C-alpha positions in Angstrom: 0.3 3.2 -7.3 3.1 2.0 -4.8 0.6 -0.4 -3.8 1.1 -4.0 -4.0 -2.7 -5.6 -5.8 -4.2 -8.6 -4.7 -6.7 -11.0 -7.2 -7.7 -13.7 -5.9 -11.1 -15.6 -7.3 -12.6 -18.5 -7.2 -10.2 -21.0 -9.0 -12.8 -23.6 -9.7 -14.1 -21.4 -12.1 -11.0 -21.4 -14.4 -10.9 -17.5 -14.5 -6.8 -16.9 -14.6 -7.4 -15.2 -17.9 -10.2 -12.8 -16.1 -6.9 -12.3 -13.8 -4.3 -11.5 -16.3 -6.1 -9.2 -18.5 -7.0 -7.7 -14.7 -3.4 -7.4 -14.3 -2.8 -5.7 -17.7 -5.5 -3.7 -17.0 -4.0 -2.0 -13.6 -0.3 -1.3 -15.2 -2.0 0.7 -18.0 -3.8 2.4 -15.2 -0.7 4.0 -13.8 1.0 4.8 -16.4 -1.8 7.1 -17.7 -2.5 8.4 -14.8 0.0 8.5 -12.3 1.4 12.0 -11.5 5.2 10.5 -12.0 5.4 9.1 -15.0 5.9 12.2 -17.6 4.3 12.2 -20.5 1.4 10.6 -19.7 -2.4 11.6 -19.7 -2.1 12.9 -16.7 0.7 14.8 -17.8 -0.3 16.0 -20.6 -3.3 18.5 -19.3 -2.0 19.6 -16.5 0.8 20.7 -18.7 -1.4 21.9 -20.8 -3.1 23.5 -18.2 -5.4 27.1 -19.2 -6.0 24.9 -23.0 -9.2 22.3 -24.2 -8.2 18.7 -23.6 -9.9 16.3 -25.5 -9.5 13.7 -22.8 -10.5 9.2 -22.7 -13.2 7.8 -22.2 -11.6 6.7 -18.9 -10.0 9.6 -17.5 -13.7 11.5 -18.3 -14.9 8.6 -16.5 -12.2 9.2 -13.3 -13.0 13.1 -13.5 -16.9 12.5 -13.1 -16.3 10.3 -9.9 -13.6 13.0 -8.6 -16.0 15.9 -9.2 -19.3 14.1 -8.0 -16.8 12.7 -4.8 -15.8 16.6 -4.6 -19.4 17.9 -4.0 -20.1 15.2 -2.0 -17.3 16.2 0.3 -18.0 19.8 -0.1 -14.6 20.4 -1.1 -12.7 18.2 1.7 -11.3 15.3 -1.3 -10.1 17.5 -3.7 -7.0 16.5 -6.3 -5.8 19.8 -6.7 -3.8 20.2 -3.8 -1.1 18.8 -5.7 1.1 22.2 -5.9 1.0 21.5 -1.5 2.0 17.7 -2.0 5.1 18.9 -4.5 6.2 22.2 -1.8 6.2 19.9 1.4 8.6 17.5 -0.6 6.0 14.9 -1.7 7.2 15.7 -5.9 8.4 12.2 -6.4 7.3 8.3 -5.7 7.2 8.0 -2.6 10.5 5.2 -3.2 12.4 8.3 -4.4 11.3 9.9 -1.8 12.1 7.8 0.7 15.9 6.9 -1.2 17.0 10.7 -1.5 18.2 12.3 1.5 18.1 15.8 0.1 14.7 17.1 0.8 16.1 17.1 4.7 17.9 20.1 3.3 15.2 22.1 1.4 14.1 24.7 3.0 10.1 24.8 4.9 7.9 27.8 4.3 4.7 27.9 5.4 3.3 31.0 4.5 4.4 29.9 0.5 2.4 26.9 0.5 0.2 28.8 2.2 0.1 30.6 -1.0 -0.3 28.5 -3.5 -2.6 26.8 -2.0 -4.7 29.7 -1.6 -4.4 30.8 -5.4 -4.8 27.2 -6.7 -8.0 26.7 -9.1 -10.0 24.3 -7.5 -12.1 20.8 -8.4 -15.1 22.7 -9.3 -13.4 25.2 -12.3 -13.3 21.8 -14.8 -16.0 21.9 -17.3 -16.6 18.6 -19.1 -18.2 19.1 -22.1 -18.6 15.0 -23.8 -14.8 14.7 -23.8 -13.8 17.9 -23.4 -12.4 19.5 -20.7 -12.3 23.0 -20.4 -10.4 24.6 -17.7 -8.7 27.6 -15.8 -5.0 27.7 -16.5 -2.5 26.6 -14.3 -5.2 23.9 -13.2 -3.4 20.8 -12.2 -4.0 17.9 -10.7 -2.9 14.6 -8.8 -5.4 11.8 -8.8 -4.1 10.2 -6.2 -6.7 9.9 -3.4 -8.8 8.5 -6.2 -6.6 5.7 -8.4 -6.8 3.2 -6.2 -10.3 3.0 -5.4 -11.3 4.1 -8.6 -9.6 1.4 -10.4 -10.7 -1.8 -8.3 -14.5 -0.4 -9.1 -13.5 -0.3 -13.1 -12.4 -4.3 -12.7 -15.3 -5.1 -10.7 -17.3 -4.0 -13.7 -15.7 -5.1 -16.5 -13.9 -7.6 -15.3 -14.9 -9.3 -12.8 -19.1 -8.8 -13.3 -19.7 -12.6 -13.8 -17.9 -13.4 -10.4 -19.3 -14.5 -7.9 -17.0 -14.6 -5.9 -13.8 -13.0 -5.8 -11.7 -10.2 -3.8 -9.3 -7.3 -5.2 -7.1 -5.7 -3.3 -5.2 -2.1 -3.9 -2.8 -1.0 -0.8 -5.4 -1.8 1.1 -8.3 -0.5 -0.7 -10.4 -3.5 -1.4 -13.6 -5.0 -2.4 -15.1 -8.4 -1.7 -17.8 -10.3 -2.9 -19.1 -14.3 -2.2 -18.0 -16.3 -0.1 -14.4 -17.8 1.0 -12.5 -21.3 0.2 -14.6 -21.9 3.5 -17.8 -20.8 1.8 -18.7 -18.0 5.1 -18.1 -14.7 3.7 -14.9 -13.0 3.5 -13.1 -11.7 6.7 -11.4 -8.6 6.1 -8.9 -7.6 9.7 -8.3 -3.8 10.1 -4.7 -3.1 10.8 -3.5 -1.7 13.9 -2.4 1.9 12.8 1.1 1.8 14.7 1.4 -2.4 14.4 0.1 -3.5 11.2 1.0 -7.4 11.1 -1.9 -6.9 13.5 -5.5 -6.9 13.7 -7.6 -4.7 15.9 -11.0 -5.8 14.5 -12.4 -8.1 11.7 -15.2 -7.2 9.2 -17.3 -9.4 8.8 -18.9 -9.9 5.1 -22.2 -12.4 4.6 -21.3 -12.8 1.2 -22.4 -9.0 -0.2 -21.0 -6.6 -2.3 -18.8 -4.7 0.0 -15.8 -2.7 -0.3 -13.1 -1.0 3.1 -11.0 1.6 2.4 -8.5 3.2 5.0 -6.2 6.5 5.3 -3.5 7.5 7.8 -1.1 9.4 8.6 2.2 6.9 9.9 3.3 4.9 6.3 3.6 8.5 3.4 5.6 10.5 5.6 9.0 12.5 4.6 11.2 14.5 6.4 11.3 18.9 5.3 14.3 20.6 6.8 12.8 20.4 10.5 9.0 20.0 9.1 7.7 16.9 9.9 4.9 16.2 6.6 2.4 12.9 5.5 0.5 12.8 2.6 -2.7 13.3 3.9 -3.5 16.9 2.4 -6.1 19.6 4.6 -7.6 21.3 1.4 -8.6 24.7 3.6 -5.3 25.5 3.7 -2.7 23.5 1.5 -0.7 21.6 5.0 -0.9 17.9 6.6 -4.0 17.0 8.3 -3.0 18.2 11.9 -5.2 15.9 14.1 -6.0 13.4 16.6 -6.5 11.0 14.3 -4.5 8.2 13.5 -6.5 5.9 11.0 -9.5 5.7 9.4 -11.1 2.3 7.8 -14.7 3.0 6.0 -16.7 0.4 4.9 -19.1 1.2 1.7 -20.5 0.5 -1.8 -17.9 1.4 -3.8 -13.5 1.5 -3.3 -13.9 4.8 -4.8 -15.9 6.2 -2.2 -14.9 4.2 0.9 -11.0 5.8 -0.6 -12.3 8.9 -0.4 -14.3 9.0 2.5 -11.9 7.6 4.9 -9.8 10.7 4.0 -12.8 12.8 4.4 -12.9 11.2 7.7 -9.2 11.8 8.3 -9.3 15.7 7.1 -12.3 16.8 9.6 -11.3 15.0 12.7 -12.9 12.8 15.3 -16.6 14.7 16.1 -17.2 16.0 12.5 -15.8 13.4 10.6 -18.2 11.1 12.6 -20.7 13.0 12.0 -19.8 13.0 7.9 -20.5 9.3 8.0 -23.0 9.0 10.2 -25.1 11.0 7.6 -24.5 8.4 4.9 -26.9 5.5 5.1 -24.3 3.2 2.8 -20.8 4.0 4.9 -19.7 3.1 7.9 -16.1 3.7 9.8 -13.9 3.0 12.1 -11.2 6.1 13.6 -7.8 5.3 15.5 -7.5 7.8 17.4 -3.4 8.9 18.7 -4.3 8.0 22.1 -5.2 4.3 20.8 -9.4 4.5 21.8 -11.1 3.0 18.4 -14.5 5.1 17.7 -16.9 3.4 15.9 -19.7 4.2 14.2 -23.3 3.5 13.9 -24.1 1.5 10.9 -20.0 -0.2 11.7 -21.5 -3.1 14.4 -23.8 -4.1 11.8 -19.8 -6.3 10.5 -18.7 -7.3 13.7 
């Protein structure tokens, strides 16, 4: 998933076997659902566009969760924006994009990218009947916008369900429960988006299960001819989002929800994004603007 995965559980409970099992699940998940792995389950789904497809139980669950969040965000989260990602230059894993300067010589064509976006089938056109997926021709998905959050929640429910104290982090999308070594709640640093070695704020937990995810426009970016891009696509126009936000950190009930909501707030912008998150009684956010000013939602004060 292009990220470091950190798993931490109470060492006094003999949980090494659980950590080993969780590690294997993460490896298998990436092999099955990364759009950069040829011939895997997601690639087969995308390649057979327009035909019925029998999905695995995990794929069906992942797509149902994606569909629910698509509707909850009014289509701002939409995994069908894969064509725009490819068109701006993010057609390979980010490590490969970073190593290959040939992308700088490609032609950026705004009209083509907008046409790709206007013609793509939307997430709502995917129909699920049991384990059978039915969708229109040219329906394709990139699950990178939900994958990290989903697998953290999956591990929590399947592997760590009986473990009192644990911390799972997938590239900064994390879920915690219980206490840290000092018998206090976990403390989660919210990084300065332009200086990630330094924390701007500390989110304090009180032993409860808490999910935190951050989305920003600084890390995954590139250059296509003279067009500077990043990987957060606004599905309304198919282009990298452009507003006053550098990053958004969301606190919520599960990690997939926090992950998707962080991207949603970022895409909507400071005013509409804050309205969106404040309509969710189970969520809070911290928005970092390009002028360095932070914005806190009403519920965020509970975690200070």
